[in-house]
mmCIF file of the N, C-alpha and C atoms, coordinates in Angstrom:
data_MODEL
# 
_entry.id   MODEL 
# 
loop_
_atom_site.group_PDB 
_atom_site.id 
_atom_site.type_symbol 
_atom_site.label_atom_id 
_atom_site.label_alt_id 
_atom_site.label_comp_id 
_atom_site.label_asym_id 
_atom_site.label_entity_id 
_atom_site.label_seq_id 
_atom_site.pdbx_PDB_ins_code 
_atom_site.Cartn_x 
_atom_site.Cartn_y 
_atom_site.Cartn_z 
_atom_site.occupancy 
_atom_site.B_iso_or_equiv 
_atom_site.pdbx_formal_charge 
_atom_site.auth_seq_id 
_atom_site.auth_comp_id 
_atom_site.auth_asym_id 
_atom_site.auth_atom_id 
_atom_site.pdbx_PDB_model_num 
ATOM 1   N N  . MET A 1 1  ? -19.949 -3.150  0.766   1.00 0.00 ? 1  MET A N  1 
ATOM 2   C CA . MET A 1 1  ? -18.812 -4.045  0.838   1.00 0.00 ? 1  MET A CA 1 
ATOM 3   C C  . MET A 1 1  ? -17.543 -3.323  0.368   1.00 0.00 ? 1  MET A C  1 
ATOM 4   N N  . TYR A 1 2  ? -17.669 -2.516  -0.673  1.00 0.00 ? 2  TYR A N  1 
ATOM 5   C CA . TYR A 1 2  ? -16.514 -1.772  -1.193  1.00 0.00 ? 2  TYR A CA 1 
ATOM 6   C C  . TYR A 1 2  ? -15.925 -0.872  -0.110  1.00 0.00 ? 2  TYR A C  1 
ATOM 7   N N  . GLN A 1 3  ? -16.781 -0.184  0.614   1.00 0.00 ? 3  GLN A N  1 
ATOM 8   C CA . GLN A 1 3  ? -16.320 0.720   1.667   1.00 0.00 ? 3  GLN A CA 1 
ATOM 9   C C  . GLN A 1 3  ? -15.603 -0.037  2.780   1.00 0.00 ? 3  GLN A C  1 
ATOM 10  N N  . GLN A 1 4  ? -16.085 -1.199  3.129   1.00 0.00 ? 4  GLN A N  1 
ATOM 11  C CA . GLN A 1 4  ? -15.447 -2.003  4.172   1.00 0.00 ? 4  GLN A CA 1 
ATOM 12  C C  . GLN A 1 4  ? -14.059 -2.463  3.731   1.00 0.00 ? 4  GLN A C  1 
ATOM 13  N N  . ILE A 1 5  ? -13.970 -2.899  2.488   1.00 0.00 ? 5  ILE A N  1 
ATOM 14  C CA . ILE A 1 5  ? -12.674 -3.368  1.982   1.00 0.00 ? 5  ILE A CA 1 
ATOM 15  C C  . ILE A 1 5  ? -11.680 -2.212  1.917   1.00 0.00 ? 5  ILE A C  1 
ATOM 16  N N  . ILE A 1 6  ? -12.116 -1.064  1.413   1.00 0.00 ? 6  ILE A N  1 
ATOM 17  C CA . ILE A 1 6  ? -11.226 0.099   1.335   1.00 0.00 ? 6  ILE A CA 1 
ATOM 18  C C  . ILE A 1 6  ? -10.782 0.520   2.738   1.00 0.00 ? 6  ILE A C  1 
ATOM 19  N N  . GLY A 1 7  ? -11.689 0.474   3.708   1.00 0.00 ? 7  GLY A N  1 
ATOM 20  C CA . GLY A 1 7  ? -11.323 0.789   5.085   1.00 0.00 ? 7  GLY A CA 1 
ATOM 21  C C  . GLY A 1 7  ? -10.256 -0.147  5.614   1.00 0.00 ? 7  GLY A C  1 
ATOM 22  N N  . SER A 1 8  ? -10.417 -1.424  5.347   1.00 0.00 ? 8  SER A N  1 
ATOM 23  C CA . SER A 1 8  ? -9.417  -2.408  5.786   1.00 0.00 ? 8  SER A CA 1 
ATOM 24  C C  . SER A 1 8  ? -8.088  -2.197  5.070   1.00 0.00 ? 8  SER A C  1 
ATOM 25  N N  . LEU A 1 9  ? -8.136  -1.920  3.775   1.00 0.00 ? 9  LEU A N  1 
ATOM 26  C CA . LEU A 1 9  ? -6.905  -1.684  3.021   1.00 0.00 ? 9  LEU A CA 1 
ATOM 27  C C  . LEU A 1 9  ? -6.205  -0.407  3.474   1.00 0.00 ? 9  LEU A C  1 
ATOM 28  N N  . THR A 1 10 ? -6.973  0.585   3.881   1.00 0.00 ? 10 THR A N  1 
ATOM 29  C CA . THR A 1 10 ? -6.376  1.818   4.408   1.00 0.00 ? 10 THR A CA 1 
ATOM 30  C C  . THR A 1 10 ? -5.594  1.517   5.675   1.00 0.00 ? 10 THR A C  1 
ATOM 31  N N  . TYR A 1 11 ? -6.163  0.691   6.537   1.00 0.00 ? 11 TYR A N  1 
ATOM 32  C CA . TYR A 1 11 ? -5.442  0.291   7.756   1.00 0.00 ? 11 TYR A CA 1 
ATOM 33  C C  . TYR A 1 11 ? -4.168  -0.473  7.394   1.00 0.00 ? 11 TYR A C  1 
ATOM 34  N N  . VAL A 1 12 ? -4.285  -1.413  6.482   1.00 0.00 ? 12 VAL A N  1 
ATOM 35  C CA . VAL A 1 12 ? -3.122  -2.216  6.087   1.00 0.00 ? 12 VAL A CA 1 
ATOM 36  C C  . VAL A 1 12 ? -2.043  -1.319  5.483   1.00 0.00 ? 12 VAL A C  1 
ATOM 37  N N  . ALA A 1 13 ? -2.448  -0.376  4.621   1.00 0.00 ? 13 ALA A N  1 
ATOM 38  C CA . ALA A 1 13 ? -1.481  0.524   3.989   1.00 0.00 ? 13 ALA A CA 1 
ATOM 39  C C  . ALA A 1 13 ? -0.790  1.408   5.017   1.00 0.00 ? 13 ALA A C  1 
ATOM 40  N N  . THR A 1 14 ? -1.518  1.809   6.033   1.00 0.00 ? 14 THR A N  1 
ATOM 41  C CA . THR A 1 14 ? -0.951  2.678   7.063   1.00 0.00 ? 14 THR A CA 1 
ATOM 42  C C  . THR A 1 14 ? -0.063  1.905   8.031   1.00 0.00 ? 14 THR A C  1 
ATOM 43  N N  . ALA A 1 15 ? -0.515  0.735   8.432   1.00 0.00 ? 15 ALA A N  1 
ATOM 44  C CA . ALA A 1 15 ? 0.168   0.001   9.497   1.00 0.00 ? 15 ALA A CA 1 
ATOM 45  C C  . ALA A 1 15 ? 1.284   -0.912  9.017   1.00 0.00 ? 15 ALA A C  1 
ATOM 46  N N  . THR A 1 16 ? 1.060   -1.642  7.922   1.00 0.00 ? 16 THR A N  1 
ATOM 47  C CA . THR A 1 16 ? 2.021   -2.692  7.597   1.00 0.00 ? 16 THR A CA 1 
ATOM 48  C C  . THR A 1 16 ? 2.487   -2.738  6.143   1.00 0.00 ? 16 THR A C  1 
ATOM 49  N N  . HIS A 1 17 ? 1.767   -2.136  5.242   1.00 0.00 ? 17 HIS A N  1 
ATOM 50  C CA . HIS A 1 17 ? 2.062   -2.323  3.819   1.00 0.00 ? 17 HIS A CA 1 
ATOM 51  C C  . HIS A 1 17 ? 1.994   -0.993  3.073   1.00 0.00 ? 17 HIS A C  1 
ATOM 52  N N  . PRO A 1 18 ? 2.943   -0.077  3.312   1.00 0.00 ? 18 PRO A N  1 
ATOM 53  C CA . PRO A 1 18 ? 2.859   1.254   2.712   1.00 0.00 ? 18 PRO A CA 1 
ATOM 54  C C  . PRO A 1 18 ? 2.964   1.267   1.183   1.00 0.00 ? 18 PRO A C  1 
ATOM 55  N N  . GLY A 1 19 ? 3.390   0.173   0.595   1.00 0.00 ? 19 GLY A N  1 
ATOM 56  C CA . GLY A 1 19 ? 3.521   0.112   -0.853  1.00 0.00 ? 19 GLY A CA 1 
ATOM 57  C C  . GLY A 1 19 ? 2.194   0.185   -1.603  1.00 0.00 ? 19 GLY A C  1 
ATOM 58  N N  . ILE A 1 20 ? 1.102   -0.072  -0.917  1.00 0.00 ? 20 ILE A N  1 
ATOM 59  C CA . ILE A 1 20 ? -0.212  -0.035  -1.572  1.00 0.00 ? 20 ILE A CA 1 
ATOM 60  C C  . ILE A 1 20 ? -0.955  1.261   -1.292  1.00 0.00 ? 20 ILE A C  1 
ATOM 61  N N  . ALA A 1 21 ? -0.340  2.178   -0.570  1.00 0.00 ? 21 ALA A N  1 
ATOM 62  C CA . ALA A 1 21 ? -1.022  3.396   -0.134  1.00 0.00 ? 21 ALA A CA 1 
ATOM 63  C C  . ALA A 1 21 ? -1.542  4.232   -1.298  1.00 0.00 ? 21 ALA A C  1 
ATOM 64  N N  . ASP A 1 22 ? -0.760  4.398   -2.344  1.00 0.00 ? 22 ASP A N  1 
ATOM 65  C CA . ASP A 1 22 ? -1.208  5.217   -3.478  1.00 0.00 ? 22 ASP A CA 1 
ATOM 66  C C  . ASP A 1 22 ? -2.418  4.609   -4.168  1.00 0.00 ? 22 ASP A C  1 
ATOM 67  N N  . ALA A 1 23 ? -2.381  3.312   -4.397  1.00 0.00 ? 23 ALA A N  1 
ATOM 68  C CA . ALA A 1 23 ? -3.495  2.648   -5.060  1.00 0.00 ? 23 ALA A CA 1 
ATOM 69  C C  . ALA A 1 23 ? -4.763  2.706   -4.212  1.00 0.00 ? 23 ALA A C  1 
ATOM 70  N N  . VAL A 1 24 ? -4.615  2.500   -2.914  1.00 0.00 ? 24 VAL A N  1 
ATOM 71  C CA . VAL A 1 24 ? -5.774  2.567   -2.012  1.00 0.00 ? 24 VAL A CA 1 
ATOM 72  C C  . VAL A 1 24 ? -6.325  3.987   -1.974  1.00 0.00 ? 24 VAL A C  1 
ATOM 73  N N  . ASN A 1 25 ? -5.444  4.972   -1.976  1.00 0.00 ? 25 ASN A N  1 
ATOM 74  C CA . ASN A 1 25 ? -5.877  6.369   -1.973  1.00 0.00 ? 25 ASN A CA 1 
ATOM 75  C C  . ASN A 1 25 ? -6.702  6.688   -3.217  1.00 0.00 ? 25 ASN A C  1 
ATOM 76  N N  . ILE A 1 26 ? -6.253  6.242   -4.364  1.00 0.00 ? 26 ILE A N  1 
ATOM 77  C CA . ILE A 1 26 ? -6.991  6.503   -5.603  1.00 0.00 ? 26 ILE A CA 1 
ATOM 78  C C  . ILE A 1 26 ? -8.345  5.808   -5.576  1.00 0.00 ? 26 ILE A C  1 
ATOM 79  N N  . LEU A 1 27 ? -8.381  4.555   -5.147  1.00 0.00 ? 27 LEU A N  1 
ATOM 80  C CA . LEU A 1 27 ? -9.649  3.822   -5.106  1.00 0.00 ? 27 LEU A CA 1 
ATOM 81  C C  . LEU A 1 27 ? -10.603 4.373   -4.051  1.00 0.00 ? 27 LEU A C  1 
ATOM 82  N N  . SER A 1 28 ? -10.074 4.987   -3.008  1.00 0.00 ? 28 SER A N  1 
ATOM 83  C CA . SER A 1 28 ? -10.950 5.529   -1.959  1.00 0.00 ? 28 SER A CA 1 
ATOM 84  C C  . SER A 1 28 ? -11.715 6.757   -2.435  1.00 0.00 ? 28 SER A C  1 
ATOM 85  N N  . LYS A 1 29 ? -11.323 7.346   -3.530  1.00 0.00 ? 29 LYS A N  1 
ATOM 86  C CA . LYS A 1 29 ? -12.036 8.497   -4.079  1.00 0.00 ? 29 LYS A CA 1 
ATOM 87  C C  . LYS A 1 29 ? -13.395 8.104   -4.655  1.00 0.00 ? 29 LYS A C  1 
ATOM 88  N N  . PHE A 1 30 ? -13.623 6.826   -4.820  1.00 0.00 ? 30 PHE A N  1 
ATOM 89  C CA . PHE A 1 30 ? -14.858 6.341   -5.436  1.00 0.00 ? 30 PHE A CA 1 
ATOM 90  C C  . PHE A 1 30 ? -15.726 5.596   -4.430  1.00 0.00 ? 30 PHE A C  1 
ATOM 91  N N  . MET A 1 31 ? -15.709 6.037   -3.179  1.00 0.00 ? 31 MET A N  1 
ATOM 92  C CA . MET A 1 31 ? -16.449 5.349   -2.115  1.00 0.00 ? 31 MET A CA 1 
ATOM 93  C C  . MET A 1 31 ? -17.959 5.440   -2.294  1.00 0.00 ? 31 MET A C  1 
ATOM 94  N N  . THR A 1 32 ? -18.458 6.531   -2.818  1.00 0.00 ? 32 THR A N  1 
ATOM 95  C CA . THR A 1 32 ? -19.910 6.694   -2.899  1.00 0.00 ? 32 THR A CA 1 
ATOM 96  C C  . THR A 1 32 ? -20.519 5.934   -4.065  1.00 0.00 ? 32 THR A C  1 
ATOM 97  N N  . ARG A 1 33 ? -19.809 5.871   -5.178  1.00 0.00 ? 33 ARG A N  1 
ATOM 98  C CA . ARG A 1 33 ? -20.346 5.167   -6.347  1.00 0.00 ? 33 ARG A CA 1 
ATOM 99  C C  . ARG A 1 33 ? -19.260 4.354   -7.037  1.00 0.00 ? 33 ARG A C  1 
ATOM 100 N N  . PRO A 1 34 ? -18.814 3.273   -6.414  1.00 0.00 ? 34 PRO A N  1 
ATOM 101 C CA . PRO A 1 34 ? -17.778 2.453   -7.059  1.00 0.00 ? 34 PRO A CA 1 
ATOM 102 C C  . PRO A 1 34 ? -18.358 1.688   -8.242  1.00 0.00 ? 34 PRO A C  1 
ATOM 103 N N  . GLY A 1 35 ? -17.567 1.607   -9.288  1.00 0.00 ? 35 GLY A N  1 
ATOM 104 C CA . GLY A 1 35 ? -17.962 0.841   -10.465 1.00 0.00 ? 35 GLY A CA 1 
ATOM 105 C C  . GLY A 1 35 ? -17.249 -0.492  -10.517 1.00 0.00 ? 35 GLY A C  1 
ATOM 106 N N  . LYS A 1 36 ? -17.511 -1.222  -11.560 1.00 0.00 ? 36 LYS A N  1 
ATOM 107 C CA . LYS A 1 36 ? -16.899 -2.540  -11.732 1.00 0.00 ? 36 LYS A CA 1 
ATOM 108 C C  . LYS A 1 36 ? -15.370 -2.438  -11.792 1.00 0.00 ? 36 LYS A C  1 
ATOM 109 N N  . GLU A 1 37 ? -14.878 -1.412  -12.463 1.00 0.00 ? 37 GLU A N  1 
ATOM 110 C CA . GLU A 1 37 ? -13.428 -1.253  -12.606 1.00 0.00 ? 37 GLU A CA 1 
ATOM 111 C C  . GLU A 1 37 ? -12.762 -0.936  -11.264 1.00 0.00 ? 37 GLU A C  1 
ATOM 112 N N  . HIS A 1 38 ? -13.494 -0.292  -10.364 1.00 0.00 ? 38 HIS A N  1 
ATOM 113 C CA . HIS A 1 38 ? -12.930 0.000   -9.044  1.00 0.00 ? 38 HIS A CA 1 
ATOM 114 C C  . HIS A 1 38 ? -12.835 -1.271  -8.202  1.00 0.00 ? 38 HIS A C  1 
ATOM 115 N N  . MET A 1 39 ? -13.848 -2.110  -8.299  1.00 0.00 ? 39 MET A N  1 
ATOM 116 C CA . MET A 1 39 ? -13.805 -3.388  -7.577  1.00 0.00 ? 39 MET A CA 1 
ATOM 117 C C  . MET A 1 39 ? -12.702 -4.282  -8.138  1.00 0.00 ? 39 MET A C  1 
ATOM 118 N N  . GLU A 1 40 ? -12.470 -4.203  -9.441  1.00 0.00 ? 40 GLU A N  1 
ATOM 119 C CA . GLU A 1 40 ? -11.359 -4.955  -10.038 1.00 0.00 ? 40 GLU A CA 1 
ATOM 120 C C  . GLU A 1 40 ? -10.024 -4.452  -9.501  1.00 0.00 ? 40 GLU A C  1 
ATOM 121 N N  . GLY A 1 41 ? -9.915  -3.132  -9.292  1.00 0.00 ? 41 GLY A N  1 
ATOM 122 C CA . GLY A 1 41 ? -8.707  -2.570  -8.693  1.00 0.00 ? 41 GLY A CA 1 
ATOM 123 C C  . GLY A 1 41 ? -8.489  -3.075  -7.282  1.00 0.00 ? 41 GLY A C  1 
ATOM 124 N N  . VAL A 1 42 ? -9.570  -3.173  -6.520  1.00 0.00 ? 42 VAL A N  1 
ATOM 125 C CA . VAL A 1 42 ? -9.489  -3.709  -5.157  1.00 0.00 ? 42 VAL A CA 1 
ATOM 126 C C  . VAL A 1 42 ? -9.018  -5.161  -5.198  1.00 0.00 ? 42 VAL A C  1 
ATOM 127 N N  . LYS A 1 43 ? -9.566  -5.926  -6.118  1.00 0.00 ? 43 LYS A N  1 
ATOM 128 C CA . LYS A 1 43 ? -9.163  -7.334  -6.235  1.00 0.00 ? 43 LYS A CA 1 
ATOM 129 C C  . LYS A 1 43 ? -7.689  -7.454  -6.584  1.00 0.00 ? 43 LYS A C  1 
ATOM 130 N N  . ARG A 1 44 ? -7.193  -6.561  -7.425  1.00 0.00 ? 44 ARG A N  1 
ATOM 131 C CA . ARG A 1 44 ? -5.768  -6.600  -7.790  1.00 0.00 ? 44 ARG A CA 1 
ATOM 132 C C  . ARG A 1 44 ? -4.885  -6.308  -6.578  1.00 0.00 ? 44 ARG A C  1 
ATOM 133 N N  . ILE A 1 45 ? -5.302  -5.364  -5.748  1.00 0.00 ? 45 ILE A N  1 
ATOM 134 C CA . ILE A 1 45 ? -4.536  -5.065  -4.535  1.00 0.00 ? 45 ILE A CA 1 
ATOM 135 C C  . ILE A 1 45 ? -4.534  -6.273  -3.606  1.00 0.00 ? 45 ILE A C  1 
ATOM 136 N N  . LEU A 1 46 ? -5.693  -6.904  -3.446  1.00 0.00 ? 46 LEU A N  1 
ATOM 137 C CA . LEU A 1 46 ? -5.768  -8.086  -2.579  1.00 0.00 ? 46 LEU A CA 1 
ATOM 138 C C  . LEU A 1 46 ? -4.908  -9.228  -3.115  1.00 0.00 ? 46 LEU A C  1 
ATOM 139 N N  . GLN A 1 47 ? -4.863  -9.393  -4.440  1.00 0.00 ? 47 GLN A N  1 
ATOM 140 C CA . GLN A 1 47 ? -4.003  -10.417 -5.037  1.00 0.00 ? 47 GLN A CA 1 
ATOM 141 C C  . GLN A 1 47 ? -2.535  -10.091 -4.797  1.00 0.00 ? 47 GLN A C  1 
ATOM 142 N N  . TYR A 1 48 ? -2.190  -8.805  -4.886  1.00 0.00 ? 48 TYR A N  1 
ATOM 143 C CA . TYR A 1 48 ? -0.819  -8.388  -4.635  1.00 0.00 ? 48 TYR A CA 1 
ATOM 144 C C  . TYR A 1 48 ? -0.422  -8.698  -3.186  1.00 0.00 ? 48 TYR A C  1 
ATOM 145 N N  . ILE A 1 49 ? -1.309  -8.380  -2.267  1.00 0.00 ? 49 ILE A N  1 
ATOM 146 C CA . ILE A 1 49 ? -1.021  -8.664  -0.852  1.00 0.00 ? 49 ILE A CA 1 
ATOM 147 C C  . ILE A 1 49 ? -0.857  -10.161 -0.634  1.00 0.00 ? 49 ILE A C  1 
ATOM 148 N N  . LYS A 1 50 ? -1.731  -10.943 -1.245  1.00 0.00 ? 50 LYS A N  1 
ATOM 149 C CA . LYS A 1 50 ? -1.640  -12.397 -1.105  1.00 0.00 ? 50 LYS A CA 1 
ATOM 150 C C  . LYS A 1 50 ? -0.307  -12.919 -1.652  1.00 0.00 ? 50 LYS A C  1 
ATOM 151 N N  . GLY A 1 51 ? 0.149   -12.348 -2.762  1.00 0.00 ? 51 GLY A N  1 
ATOM 152 C CA . GLY A 1 51 ? 1.403   -12.792 -3.371  1.00 0.00 ? 51 GLY A CA 1 
ATOM 153 C C  . GLY A 1 51 ? 2.645   -12.343 -2.628  1.00 0.00 ? 51 GLY A C  1 
ATOM 154 N N  . THR A 1 52 ? 2.531   -11.323 -1.795  1.00 0.00 ? 52 THR A N  1 
ATOM 155 C CA . THR A 1 52 ? 3.695   -10.804 -1.074  1.00 0.00 ? 52 THR A CA 1 
ATOM 156 C C  . THR A 1 52 ? 3.561   -10.985 0.440   1.00 0.00 ? 52 THR A C  1 
ATOM 157 N N  . ILE A 1 53 ? 2.704   -11.895 0.846   1.00 0.00 ? 53 ILE A N  1 
ATOM 158 C CA . ILE A 1 53 ? 2.419   -12.084 2.271   1.00 0.00 ? 53 ILE A CA 1 
ATOM 159 C C  . ILE A 1 53 ? 3.655   -12.505 3.070   1.00 0.00 ? 53 ILE A C  1 
ATOM 160 N N  . ASP A 1 54 ? 4.601   -13.195 2.426   1.00 0.00 ? 54 ASP A N  1 
ATOM 161 C CA . ASP A 1 54 ? 5.792   -13.677 3.125   1.00 0.00 ? 54 ASP A CA 1 
ATOM 162 C C  . ASP A 1 54 ? 6.976   -12.713 3.022   1.00 0.00 ? 54 ASP A C  1 
ATOM 163 N N  . TYR A 1 55 ? 6.783   -11.560 2.394   1.00 0.00 ? 55 TYR A N  1 
ATOM 164 C CA . TYR A 1 55 ? 7.860   -10.581 2.273   1.00 0.00 ? 55 TYR A CA 1 
ATOM 165 C C  . TYR A 1 55 ? 7.955   -9.758  3.544   1.00 0.00 ? 55 TYR A C  1 
ATOM 166 N N  . GLY A 1 56 ? 9.135   -9.276  3.844   1.00 0.00 ? 56 GLY A N  1 
ATOM 167 C CA . GLY A 1 56 ? 9.301   -8.428  5.017   1.00 0.00 ? 56 GLY A CA 1 
ATOM 168 C C  . GLY A 1 56 ? 10.749  -8.020  5.193   1.00 0.00 ? 56 GLY A C  1 
ATOM 169 N N  . LEU A 1 57 ? 10.973  -7.192  6.158   1.00 0.00 ? 57 LEU A N  1 
ATOM 170 C CA . LEU A 1 57 ? 12.313  -6.765  6.520   1.00 0.00 ? 57 LEU A CA 1 
ATOM 171 C C  . LEU A 1 57 ? 12.650  -7.356  7.880   1.00 0.00 ? 57 LEU A C  1 
ATOM 172 N N  . ILE A 1 58 ? 13.834  -7.897  7.991   1.00 0.00 ? 58 ILE A N  1 
ATOM 173 C CA . ILE A 1 58 ? 14.287  -8.470  9.257   1.00 0.00 ? 58 ILE A CA 1 
ATOM 174 C C  . ILE A 1 58 ? 15.567  -7.753  9.653   1.00 0.00 ? 58 ILE A C  1 
ATOM 175 N N  . TYR A 1 59 ? 15.570  -7.225  10.841  1.00 0.00 ? 59 TYR A N  1 
ATOM 176 C CA . TYR A 1 59 ? 16.742  -6.545  11.376  1.00 0.00 ? 59 TYR A CA 1 
ATOM 177 C C  . TYR A 1 59 ? 17.328  -7.406  12.479  1.00 0.00 ? 59 TYR A C  1 
ATOM 178 N N  . ASN A 1 60 ? 18.558  -7.837  12.284  1.00 0.00 ? 60 ASN A N  1 
ATOM 179 C CA . ASN A 1 60 ? 19.243  -8.655  13.281  1.00 0.00 ? 60 ASN A CA 1 
ATOM 180 C C  . ASN A 1 60 ? 20.281  -7.816  14.002  1.00 0.00 ? 60 ASN A C  1 
ATOM 181 N N  . VAL A 1 61 ? 20.358  -7.983  15.278  1.00 0.00 ? 61 VAL A N  1 
ATOM 182 C CA . VAL A 1 61 ? 21.383  -7.305  16.060  1.00 0.00 ? 61 VAL A CA 1 
ATOM 183 C C  . VAL A 1 61 ? 22.640  -8.166  16.000  1.00 0.00 ? 61 VAL A C  1 
ATOM 184 N N  . SER A 1 62 ? 23.735  -7.551  15.643  1.00 0.00 ? 62 SER A N  1 
ATOM 185 C CA . SER A 1 62 ? 24.990  -8.297  15.558  1.00 0.00 ? 62 SER A CA 1 
ATOM 186 C C  . SER A 1 62 ? 26.135  -7.428  16.080  1.00 0.00 ? 62 SER A C  1 
ATOM 187 N N  . ASP A 1 63 ? 27.297  -8.016  16.157  1.00 0.00 ? 63 ASP A N  1 
ATOM 188 C CA . ASP A 1 63 ? 28.467  -7.304  16.665  1.00 0.00 ? 63 ASP A CA 1 
ATOM 189 C C  . ASP A 1 63 ? 29.154  -6.475  15.581  1.00 0.00 ? 63 ASP A C  1 
ATOM 190 N N  . SER A 1 64 ? 28.690  -6.546  14.359  1.00 0.00 ? 64 SER A N  1 
ATOM 191 C CA . SER A 1 64 ? 29.357  -5.834  13.276  1.00 0.00 ? 64 SER A CA 1 
ATOM 192 C C  . SER A 1 64 ? 28.963  -4.352  13.280  1.00 0.00 ? 64 SER A C  1 
ATOM 193 N N  . ASP A 1 65 ? 29.655  -3.589  12.481  1.00 0.00 ? 65 ASP A N  1 
ATOM 194 C CA . ASP A 1 65 ? 29.445  -2.134  12.431  1.00 0.00 ? 65 ASP A CA 1 
ATOM 195 C C  . ASP A 1 65 ? 28.562  -1.729  11.247  1.00 0.00 ? 65 ASP A C  1 
ATOM 196 N N  . TYR A 1 66 ? 27.512  -2.465  10.997  1.00 0.00 ? 66 TYR A N  1 
ATOM 197 C CA . TYR A 1 66 ? 26.609  -2.105  9.910   1.00 0.00 ? 66 TYR A CA 1 
ATOM 198 C C  . TYR A 1 66 ? 25.759  -0.908  10.307  1.00 0.00 ? 66 TYR A C  1 
ATOM 199 N N  . VAL A 1 67 ? 25.489  -0.070  9.327   1.00 0.00 ? 67 VAL A N  1 
ATOM 200 C CA . VAL A 1 67 ? 24.645  1.100   9.548   1.00 0.00 ? 67 VAL A CA 1 
ATOM 201 C C  . VAL A 1 67 ? 23.454  0.983   8.607   1.00 0.00 ? 67 VAL A C  1 
ATOM 202 N N  . LEU A 1 68 ? 22.269  1.126   9.150   1.00 0.00 ? 68 LEU A N  1 
ATOM 203 C CA . LEU A 1 68 ? 21.059  1.068   8.351   1.00 0.00 ? 68 LEU A CA 1 
ATOM 204 C C  . LEU A 1 68 ? 20.793  2.437   7.740   1.00 0.00 ? 68 LEU A C  1 
ATOM 205 N N  . ILE A 1 69 ? 20.716  2.498   6.405   1.00 0.00 ? 69 ILE A N  1 
ATOM 206 C CA . ILE A 1 69 ? 20.449  3.738   5.694   1.00 0.00 ? 69 ILE A CA 1 
ATOM 207 C C  . ILE A 1 69 ? 19.220  3.510   4.823   1.00 0.00 ? 69 ILE A C  1 
ATOM 208 N N  . GLY A 1 70 ? 18.264  4.414   4.884   1.00 0.00 ? 70 GLY A N  1 
ATOM 209 C CA . GLY A 1 70 ? 17.055  4.285   4.078   1.00 0.00 ? 70 GLY A CA 1 
ATOM 210 C C  . GLY A 1 70 ? 16.936  5.420   3.085   1.00 0.00 ? 70 GLY A C  1 
ATOM 211 N N  . TYR A 1 71 ? 16.365  5.120   1.924   1.00 0.00 ? 71 TYR A N  1 
ATOM 212 C CA . TYR A 1 71 ? 16.147  6.109   0.883   1.00 0.00 ? 71 TYR A CA 1 
ATOM 213 C C  . TYR A 1 71 ? 14.684  6.083   0.470   1.00 0.00 ? 71 TYR A C  1 
ATOM 214 N N  . SER A 1 72 ? 14.215  7.202   0.003   1.00 0.00 ? 72 SER A N  1 
ATOM 215 C CA . SER A 1 72 ? 12.823  7.301   -0.415  1.00 0.00 ? 72 SER A CA 1 
ATOM 216 C C  . SER A 1 72 ? 12.732  8.163   -1.665  1.00 0.00 ? 72 SER A C  1 
ATOM 217 N N  . ASP A 1 73 ? 11.829  7.801   -2.548  1.00 0.00 ? 73 ASP A N  1 
ATOM 218 C CA . ASP A 1 73 ? 11.561  8.615   -3.723  1.00 0.00 ? 73 ASP A CA 1 
ATOM 219 C C  . ASP A 1 73 ? 10.460  9.593   -3.346  1.00 0.00 ? 73 ASP A C  1 
ATOM 220 N N  . SER A 1 74 ? 10.808  10.836  -3.130  1.00 0.00 ? 74 SER A N  1 
ATOM 221 C CA . SER A 1 74 ? 9.833   11.821  -2.674  1.00 0.00 ? 74 SER A CA 1 
ATOM 222 C C  . SER A 1 74 ? 9.518   12.834  -3.772  1.00 0.00 ? 74 SER A C  1 
ATOM 223 N N  . ASP A 1 75 ? 9.299   12.352  -4.952  1.00 0.00 ? 75 ASP A N  1 
ATOM 224 C CA . ASP A 1 75 ? 9.003   13.228  -6.085  1.00 0.00 ? 75 ASP A CA 1 
ATOM 225 C C  . ASP A 1 75 ? 7.511   13.545  -6.119  1.00 0.00 ? 75 ASP A C  1 
ATOM 226 N N  . TRP A 1 76 ? 7.049   14.306  -5.153  1.00 0.00 ? 76 TRP A N  1 
ATOM 227 C CA . TRP A 1 76 ? 5.630   14.658  -5.100  1.00 0.00 ? 76 TRP A CA 1 
ATOM 228 C C  . TRP A 1 76 ? 5.247   15.600  -6.230  1.00 0.00 ? 76 TRP A C  1 
ATOM 229 N N  . THR A 1 77 ? 6.212   16.317  -6.791  1.00 0.00 ? 77 THR A N  1 
ATOM 230 C CA . THR A 1 77 ? 5.910   17.223  -7.897  1.00 0.00 ? 77 THR A CA 1 
ATOM 231 C C  . THR A 1 77 ? 5.493   16.447  -9.135  1.00 0.00 ? 77 THR A C  1 
ATOM 232 N N  . GLY A 1 78 ? 6.009   15.249  -9.308  1.00 0.00 ? 78 GLY A N  1 
ATOM 233 C CA . GLY A 1 78 ? 5.677   14.440  -10.462 1.00 0.00 ? 78 GLY A CA 1 
ATOM 234 C C  . GLY A 1 78 ? 4.333   13.740  -10.359 1.00 0.00 ? 78 GLY A C  1 
ATOM 235 N N  . ASP A 1 79 ? 3.658   13.856  -9.228  1.00 0.00 ? 79 ASP A N  1 
ATOM 236 C CA . ASP A 1 79 ? 2.358   13.218  -9.031  1.00 0.00 ? 79 ASP A CA 1 
ATOM 237 C C  . ASP A 1 79 ? 1.272   14.096  -9.631  1.00 0.00 ? 79 ASP A C  1 
ATOM 238 N N  . ILE A 1 80 ? 0.782   13.729  -10.794 1.00 0.00 ? 80 ILE A N  1 
ATOM 239 C CA . ILE A 1 80 ? -0.219  14.549  -11.475 1.00 0.00 ? 80 ILE A CA 1 
ATOM 240 C C  . ILE A 1 80 ? -1.624  14.341  -10.923 1.00 0.00 ? 80 ILE A C  1 
ATOM 241 N N  . GLU A 1 81 ? -1.819  13.343  -10.055 1.00 0.00 ? 81 GLU A N  1 
ATOM 242 C CA . GLU A 1 81 ? -3.134  13.062  -9.479  1.00 0.00 ? 81 GLU A CA 1 
ATOM 243 C C  . GLU A 1 81 ? -3.536  14.088  -8.422  1.00 0.00 ? 81 GLU A C  1 
ATOM 244 N N  . THR A 1 82 ? -2.547  14.684  -7.744  1.00 0.00 ? 82 THR A N  1 
ATOM 245 C CA . THR A 1 82 ? -2.874  15.603  -6.642  1.00 0.00 ? 82 THR A CA 1 
ATOM 246 C C  . THR A 1 82 ? -2.442  17.001  -6.904  1.00 0.00 ? 82 THR A C  1 
# 
């Protein structure tokens, strides 16, 4: 069951919810022998998704001169896990 849930969360993280990608990546390292604490982590991710199900970005086309600018925190050097 753990493997199925992680597989589904991997799809969700890739397709629609990139904010959970790091947590899913860490939990996927324990696919062969997940413990109780790993299943609790999965439950926390599912609760987070349930709580943010109505969140999203909406882009409206208008006559104004707005420019969409995106920023990202790409501090991969600070990631001590990898």
